[in-house]
C-alpha positions as CSV (number, residue, x, y, z in Angstrom):
1,X,0.8,12.4,12.9
2,X,2.3,9.2,11.4
3,X,2.6,9.5,7.6
4,X,4.4,7.4,5.0
5,X,5.2,8.2,1.4
6,X,6.3,5.4,-0.8
7,X,6.5,4.7,-4.5
8,X,6.4,1.4,-6.3
9,X,4.3,-0.8,-8.5
10,X,1.1,-2.4,-7.6
11,X,1.7,-6.0,-8.9
12,X,-1.3,-7.8,-7.5
13,X,-4.8,-7.0,-6.4
14,X,-7.6,-9.1,-4.8
15,X,-11.2,-9.0,-6.0
16,X,-13.0,-6.0,-4.5
17,X,-14.9,-6.6,-1.3
18,X,-17.1,-4.4,0.9
19,X,-17.5,-3.7,4.6
20,X,-20.8,-4.5,6.2
21,X,-21.7,-0.8,5.8
22,X,-21.0,-1.0,2.0
23,X,-17.6,0.7,1.9
24,X,-15.3,-0.7,-0.8
25,X,-12.1,-2.3,0.4
26,X,-9.0,-2.7,-1.8
27,X,-6.2,-5.2,-1.0
28,X,-3.1,-5.6,-3.1
29,X,0.7,-6.0,-3.1
30,X,3.1,-3.1,-3.7
31,X,6.6,-3.9,-5.0
32,X,9.2,-1.2,-4.0
33,X,12.8,-0.9,-5.3
34,X,15.0,2.0,-4.2
35,X,18.1,3.2,-2.3
36,X,18.6,5.0,0.9
37,X,21.7,6.5,2.5
38,X,22.6,4.7,5.7
39,X,25.8,4.9,7.9
40,X,27.7,6.7,5.1
41,X,26.8,4.1,2.4
42,X,24.0,3.2,0.1
43,X,21.5,0.5,1.0
44,X,19.4,-1.1,-1.7
45,X,15.8,-1.8,-1.0
46,X,13.7,-4.4,-2.8
47,X,10.6,-5.6,-1.0
48,X,6.9,-6.3,-1.4
49,X,4.2,-5.2,1.1
50,X,0.5,-5.7,1.5
51,X,-1.5,-2.5,0.9
52,X,-5.1,-1.7,1.8
53,X,-7.4,1.2,1.0
54,X,-11.1,2.1,1.6
55,X,-13.8,4.0,-0.2
56,X,-13.0,6.2,-3.2
57,X,-9.3,5.4,-2.9
58,X,-10.1,1.7,-3.1
59,X,-12.3,2.3,-6.2
60,X,-9.6,4.2,-8.0
61,X,-6.9,1.6,-7.2
62,X,-9.2,-1.2,-8.4
63,X,-9.6,0.5,-11.7
64,X,-5.8,0.5,-12.4
65,X,-4.3,-1.9,-15.0
66,X,-1.6,-3.9,-13.4
67,X,1.3,-3.5,-13.0
68,X,0.7,0.1,-12.0
69,X,3.4,2.5,-10.8
70,X,2.1,4.8,-8.0
71,X,3.3,7.1,-5.3
72,X,1.2,6.6,-2.2
73,X,0.6,8.4,1.1
74,X,-0.7,6.6,4.0
75,X,0.4,4.9,7.3
76,X,1.6,1.6,8.6
77,X,-0.5,-0.3,11.2
78,X,-1.1,-3.9,12.3
79,X,-3.7,-5.7,10.2
80,X,-5.9,-6.2,13.3
81,X,-5.7,-6.1,17.0
82,X,-5.0,-9.8,17.1
83,X,-1.7,-9.7,15.1
84,X,1.4,-7.5,14.9
85,X,1.8,-8.1,11.1
86,X,2.1,-4.7,9.6
87,X,0.5,-3.5,6.4
88,X,0.4,-0.2,4.5
89,X,-3.0,1.7,4.6
90,X,-3.2,3.9,1.5
91,X,-5.0,7.2,2.1
92,X,-4.1,8.8,-1.3
93,X,-2.0,8.1,-4.3
94,X,-0.9,9.5,-7.7
């Protein structure tokens, strides 16, 4: 199973929207800063990525005051079958 764990700050969120079946959708931007060991050295990471969540997770994210530091679990997938642009889908967070 593909699984991603990432920490950072939610720095921006869109107005809540809903699927045709009434499921809440959350869309926002996560800013991550950190370091990883690579090839015997330290590589600094500093990037922003789009994040999406659905249902109860979306409701909880929408209620956060920004900026909000979170640790998320989820997966990376293309936004749709028409594009290869990757986004992070949040399945849970703390």
